[in-house]
C-alpha positions in Angstrom: -1.1 39.2 -35.1 -0.2 35.8 -34.2 3.4 36.7 -33.4 2.2 39.4 -31.4 -0.5 36.9 -29.5 1.9 34.3 -29.3 4.5 36.6 -27.4 2.0 38.2 -25.2 0.9 34.5 -24.3 4.9 33.6 -23.3 5.1 36.5 -21.1 1.7 35.3 -19.3 3.2 31.7 -18.7 6.9 33.6 -17.7 5.4 36.0 -15.7 3.1 33.3 -13.9 6.4 30.9 -13.4 7.8 33.5 -11.7 5.1 33.6 -9.5 5.4 29.9 -8.5 8.2 29.2 -5.4 7.1 27.6 -2.8 8.6 29.3 0.7 7.9 28.9 4.6 6.1 25.4 6.0 3.3 24.6 7.2 2.3 22.8 10.8 -0.3 19.1 9.9 -2.6 19.1 12.7 -5.0 16.3 11.9 -5.7 12.5 13.1 -7.7 10.9 16.0 -9.6 12.7 18.6 -7.4 15.8 18.0 -9.0 18.3 20.1 -8.3 22.4 19.7 -9.9 24.6 21.6 -10.4 28.1 21.4 -12.5 29.1 24.8 -11.8 28.2 27.8 -14.3 25.9 29.1 -15.6 24.1 25.9 -14.4 21.0 25.2 -15.0 18.6 22.3 -13.5 15.1 21.7 -14.8 12.8 19.1 -13.8 8.7 18.0 -14.2 6.9 15.0 -14.3 2.6 15.3 -13.0 1.2 13.6 -10.1 4.0 12.2 -9.5 2.0 9.0 -11.8 0.0 6.9 -12.1 -1.8 3.5 -13.7 0.5 0.8 -17.3 0.3 1.1 -17.7 -0.5 4.6 -18.6 1.6 7.6 -17.4 3.0 10.7 -18.9 4.7 13.8 -18.5 8.1 15.5 -18.6 8.7 18.4 -18.4 12.4 20.0 -19.1 14.2 23.0 -18.8 17.5 24.5 -18.8 20.1 27.7 -20.0 23.5 28.5 -21.7 23.4 24.8 -24.6 24.8 23.8 -24.5 23.3 19.9 -22.4 21.5 17.9 -21.7 21.1 14.2 -20.4 18.6 11.6 -17.9 19.7 8.8 -15.3 17.3 6.2 -16.5 14.3 5.7 -20.1 15.2 7.2 -22.4 18.4 7.5 -25.0 19.6 9.2 -26.2 20.2 12.7 -25.9 16.9 15.2 -26.6 17.1 19.0 -23.6 17.8 21.7 -22.8 14.2 21.8 -24.1 11.2 20.8 -23.1 8.2 17.6 -23.6 8.2 14.4 -22.3 5.9 11.3 -20.7 7.3 8.3 -22.0 5.3 5.8 -20.0 3.8 2.9 -16.7 5.0 3.0 -14.6 4.8 -0.1 -11.7 7.0 0.0 -10.0 8.4 3.3 -12.2 10.6 5.1 -11.9 13.6 7.9 -14.2 13.9 10.1 -14.7 17.4 12.0 -16.9 18.6 14.7 -17.2 21.9 16.3 -19.3 23.3 19.3 -19.9 26.3 20.7 -21.2 27.5 24.3 -21.4 30.7 25.9 -17.3 30.6 26.8 -16.0 29.9 23.6 -15.6 27.0 21.2 -13.8 24.2 20.2 -12.8 22.0 17.6 -11.7 17.9 17.4 -11.3 15.9 14.1 -11.2 12.4 13.6 -9.8 10.0 10.3 -11.2 7.5 9.0 -9.1 5.5 6.5 -9.5 2.7 3.9 -7.7 0.3 3.6 -5.2 -0.4 0.7 -4.8 3.3 -0.1 -2.6 4.3 -1.4 -0.3 1.9 -2.7 3.3 2.1 -3.2 5.4 1.4 -6.6 4.6 -2.4 -7.5 7.9 -4.6 -6.3 10.6 -5.8 -9.0 12.0 -3.7 -11.8 10.2 -3.2 -15.6 11.7 -1.7 -18.5 10.0 1.2 -19.9 8.2 -0.6 -23.1 6.7 -2.9 -20.0 6.0 -0.3 -17.6 3.7 1.6 -20.4 1.8 -1.8 -21.2 0.9 -1.7 -17.7 -3.2 -1.1 -16.8 -4.3 2.7 -16.0 -1.3 3.9 -17.6 -2.3 7.2 -19.8 0.6 8.3 -21.8 4.2 7.2 -21.9 6.9 9.9 -23.2 9.8 8.5 -24.4 11.6 11.5 -26.1 12.5 9.6 -29.3 11.2 11.3 -31.6 10.5 14.9 -32.6 6.9 14.4 -32.6 7.5 14.3 -28.7 8.2 17.7 -28.6 6.6 19.2 -32.1 4.1 21.6 -30.2 3.6 25.3 -28.9 1.1 27.3 -27.5 -2.5 25.9 -27.2 -1.0 22.2 -28.0 -1.5 19.3 -26.6 2.1 18.9 -25.8 4.7 20.6 -26.5 7.3 23.1 -25.7 8.3 26.9 -25.1 11.7 28.4 -25.1 13.6 30.2 -22.6 17.2 32.0 -22.7 17.9 28.4 -24.2 15.8 26.2 -26.1 14.7 22.6 -24.9 16.1 19.5 -27.3 16.2 16.3 -27.9 20.0 14.3 -27.1 20.0 11.1 -29.1 23.6 10.8 -26.9 22.1 10.3 -23.7 18.9 8.5 -22.9 17.8 6.2 -19.6 17.4 3.0 -21.0 20.4 2.7 -22.7 21.1 1.8 -26.5 19.5 3.9 -29.2 16.9 6.6 -28.3 17.1 10.4 -27.0 16.3 12.1 -24.3 14.9 16.3 -23.7 17.7 18.4 -22.7 17.3 21.3 -20.8 20.8 23.8 -21.0 21.1 26.5 -18.1 23.8 29.1 -19.7 26.3 30.8 -18.0 24.3 34.0 -17.5 20.7 33.5 -17.9 17.3 34.3 -16.4 14.7 32.7 -14.4 13.3 30.9 -17.3 16.9 29.9 -18.4 16.0 27.1 -20.5 12.1 26.8 -21.7 9.5 23.9 -20.6 7.6 20.6 -21.8 4.4 20.0 -21.1 1.7 16.9 -21.8 -1.7 16.7 -21.4 -2.9 13.5 -19.8 -4.9 12.7 -22.4 -5.1 13.8 -26.3 -9.0 14.6 -26.0 -7.8 16.8 -23.0 -11.3 14.9 -21.2 -9.0 12.7 -19.0 -8.4 14.6 -15.7 -8.6 14.1 -11.8 -10.8 15.8 -9.3 -12.8 14.5 -5.8 -12.3 11.1 -4.7 -9.6 10.4 -7.7 -5.8 9.7 -7.8 -3.5 9.5 -10.3 0.6 8.4 -10.3 3.2 10.4 -12.5 6.7 9.1 -12.7 9.7 10.3 -14.7 13.6 9.7 -14.8 15.8 12.9 -14.5 19.9 13.3 -14.6 21.4 16.4 -13.2 25.4 17.4 -14.2 27.4 18.2 -11.2 27.2 21.7 -11.7 23.4 21.7 -11.7 23.3 20.1 -8.0 25.9 21.8 -6.9 25.6 25.7 -8.0 23.7 27.8 -5.8 22.0 30.0 -8.3 22.4 33.8 -6.9 18.7 35.1 -6.1 16.9 32.3 -7.1 14.6 30.3 -4.7 16.0 26.7 -6.3 15.4 25.2 -9.2 12.0 23.5 -10.2 11.6 19.9 -11.7 7.7 19.1 -12.3 4.7 21.1 -11.9 1.5 18.9 -12.0 -1.5 20.9 -12.4 -4.5 22.0 -14.1 -5.3 20.6 -17.6 -6.4 22.3 -20.8 -9.8 22.4 -21.5 -11.4 20.7 -24.6 -11.3 24.2 -26.9 -7.5 25.0 -26.2 -6.4 25.1 -29.5 -3.5 26.6 -31.2 -5.5 28.9 -33.0 -7.7 29.5 -29.6 -4.9 29.3 -26.6 -6.2 31.9 -24.4 -5.9 30.7 -20.6 -8.3 30.0 -18.1 -7.9 33.5 -15.9 -8.4 35.4 -19.0 -11.8 33.4 -20.0 -10.0 30.8 -21.9 -9.7 27.3 -22.4 -6.1 26.6 -21.7 -3.9 25.8 -18.4 -1.1 27.5 -17.7 2.0 26.5 -15.8 0.6 28.4 -12.3 -2.4 27.3 -11.1 -4.4 27.3 -7.6 -4.0 23.2 -8.3 -0.5 23.0 -8.4 1.6 20.0 -7.0 5.3 21.1 -7.6 8.5 19.2 -6.6 11.6 21.6 -6.4 15.0 21.5 -5.0 13.9 24.6 -2.7 16.5 27.1 -1.9 19.0 24.6 -3.8 18.9 22.5 -0.6 19.9 19.9 -2.7 17.2 17.5 -2.1 14.0 16.8 -3.5 10.8 19.3 -2.0 7.3 19.8 -2.5 4.7 22.3 -2.6 1.0 23.0 -3.7 -0.7 26.3 -5.1 0.3 29.4 -7.2 -0.4 31.6 -4.7 -4.1 30.7 -4.2 -4.8 28.8 -1.0 -5.1 30.8 1.8 -2.8 33.1 -0.2 0.3 31.1 0.1 2.5 28.9 -2.1 1.9 26.1 0.8 5.1 23.5 1.0 4.6 20.3 2.1 6.8 20.0 4.8 5.7 18.5 7.6 6.0 19.8 11.3 5.9 17.3 14.3 6.0 18.0 17.8 8.3 20.2 19.0 8.5 22.6 16.3 10.4 20.3 14.1 10.5 21.0 10.2 11.0 17.8 8.2 11.6 19.1 4.6 11.5 15.4 3.4 8.9 13.3 5.5 7.8 9.6 5.8 7.2 7.1 8.5 9.4 4.6 9.8 11.9 5.4 7.0 12.8 9.2 6.8 12.3 11.2 9.7 14.8 13.1 10.5 15.3 15.3 7.0 15.0 18.2 9.4 15.2 22.3 8.6 17.8 23.8 8.9 19.9 20.2 8.1 22.1 19.5 6.5 20.6 17.4 4.1 22.9 13.9 3.7 22.2 10.6 2.6 22.0 10.0 6.4 18.9 11.9 6.8 17.8 12.7 3.6 17.3 11.5 -0.4 19.6 14.2 -1.8 20.3 14.6 -5.5 22.9 12.5 -7.1 24.8 13.9 -10.6 25.6 11.9 -13.7 23.2 9.1 -12.9 19.9 8.5 -13.8 17.5 9.1 -10.8 13.6 8.0 -10.8 10.9 10.4 -9.5 7.0 9.3 -9.0 5.0 11.2 -7.5 0.7 10.1 -6.2 -1.9 12.5 -6.2 -5.1 11.4 -4.3 -7.9 14.0 -4.3 -10.4 13.6 -1.2 -12.5 17.3 -0.6 -11.7 20.1 -2.7 -10.6 22.9 0.1 -12.7 26.1 -0.7 -10.1 28.9 1.1 -13.3 28.7 3.6 -10.8 27.4 6.7 -12.4 24.5 7.4 -10.4 21.8 6.6 -10.5 18.1 6.1 -7.5 16.8 6.0 -8.3 14.0 3.4 -6.3 14.3 0.5 -2.9 12.7 0.0 0.7 13.3 -1.8 3.4 11.1 -1.9 7.0 11.2 -3.5 9.1 7.9 -4.1 12.7 8.8 -5.6 15.1 5.8 -6.5 18.4 6.4 -7.7 19.9 4.4 -10.6 19.6 0.3 -10.1 18.4 0.8 -6.7 14.4 0.8 -5.5 11.8 3.6 -4.6 11.9 5.3 -1.4 9.3 7.5 0.5 10.5 10.7 0.3 7.1 12.9 1.4 4.3 11.5 2.9 1.4 13.3 3.2 -1.2 11.1 4.1 -4.3 11.2 6.0 -3.9 7.2 7.2 -0.8 8.7 9.0 -1.8 11.7 10.1 -0.3 13.9 7.5 -3.5 14.3 5.8 -3.3 17.5 3.1 -5.8 19.9 2.0 -5.8 20.6 -2.4 -7.7 24.0 -2.9 -10.0 24.1 -5.8 -12.3 27.3 -6.3 -13.9 26.5 -9.8 -13.9 22.7 -9.8 -16.3 23.2 -12.8 -13.5 23.9 -15.1 -10.6 23.1 -13.1 -9.3 19.1 -12.7 -5.4 17.2 -12.7 -4.6 17.1 -16.2 -1.5 18.3 -16.9 2.4 17.9 -16.0 5.2 20.2 -16.9 8.6 19.9 -16.6 11.1 22.2 -16.2 14.3 23.9 -14.5 12.7 27.7 -13.7 14.3 29.4 -10.8 11.8 31.7 -9.8 13.9 35.1 -8.9 17.4 33.7 -10.8 20.2 36.7 -11.0 20.8 36.7 -14.9 23.9 39.5 -14.4 25.5 36.6 -12.4 27.9 34.2 -14.2 27.3 30.5 -13.5 29.0 27.1 -14.7 27.3 26.1 -17.8 24.3 23.5 -16.3 22.4 20.8 -17.7 19.7 18.2 -17.1 17.7 15.8 -18.7 14.4 13.7 -18.9 13.6 10.6 -19.8 11.1 7.8 -19.5 7.5 10.3 -18.4 4.6 8.1 -17.5 1.2 9.3 -16.7 -1.2 6.1 -14.8 -4.0 5.8 -12.9 -2.2 2.9 -10.7 1.5 3.0 -9.2 4.2 2.2 -11.3 6.9 -0.4 -11.0 10.7 0.8 -10.6 12.3 1.0 -14.1 14.8 -1.9 -15.1 18.5 -1.2 -13.8 
């Protein structure tokens, strides 16, 4: 029975992974005084003074409309309001988006304004630190050096562990990010292999499964990764592009090896394919790290974190003012993007700050933030993705079941949805090392 149960659950995990592939793009509509009338005569405007405050301070909202008979507030405020007026926000402790919708006999209009909290979010601290020093910093929840067999010893229902694909993840004692003794986590992509070519590794944010992140909270995850030249250069037939990391729902207390039913089936364990997931991926083998959110749940989509600016330019990597020309359809070179580099230890750091959960009700708050920093070996991190309310690119993270679903688990894996196992490719490799999960920004690694 145990073998049958385990096999079925592995199949659930693999099928869930097969569904996780980001495609398409999203247009950002957020920022101060942004008006989107849907009728011919109703107009709406709203402003905040100031638009940036210290945590705990307040701002004053001022709004007006024409040809409107009723107005309602949503986002960071709620209820029925007058067709014009002003009101204090009260204490603001997180970036907040205030949405105003007014209706009249001829139609309706909507406007929004974002009040940002000064100093949030923070970039990685300046300077560089070795792995033990970074692990010793305040706020660190997890540090995994992949130097011991116990680091990958778990299986289904365990707090951390590995599962096989066509190949099995292993510790490689010949290669590690810090140099000297130690090892790294090695994934092999065999010449003829499926979407789940190499298996995967996961770890929850805490041993007791109680450290998880919901509304108005934030966390950072950093890892180092190395790529063989074949892994970067090969366009794997049928594949939508290999993943690097999935940040998703944590397991809930009660998830154990003997009770490993996933949440979708009424259990306590979280699969890799969840509504909350934030995924870093080499989408469509473009040779650069991109991101998407949600395993088909947010408005029925796997929603890319691309930023679309005025004129319709689609930015697959985006940060102001340093990275504004990494635009679809490329080229994705060092002149305009931050591409992968082979045979070196690159560093990736993801920041997730949850604002107001989105409920698939078409009421958007644009008050969550997602950032991605990338560093080549021996160089400082560069911001590669900036979904930030303070920059007019705020985002909505979906969660339809917040009582049981919070961020609390990360997966490392080169899963490549749709990859054709009948096509022979060069054998390829990728390695992971120095995984850190923290409440605070994490310094770059020492050279």
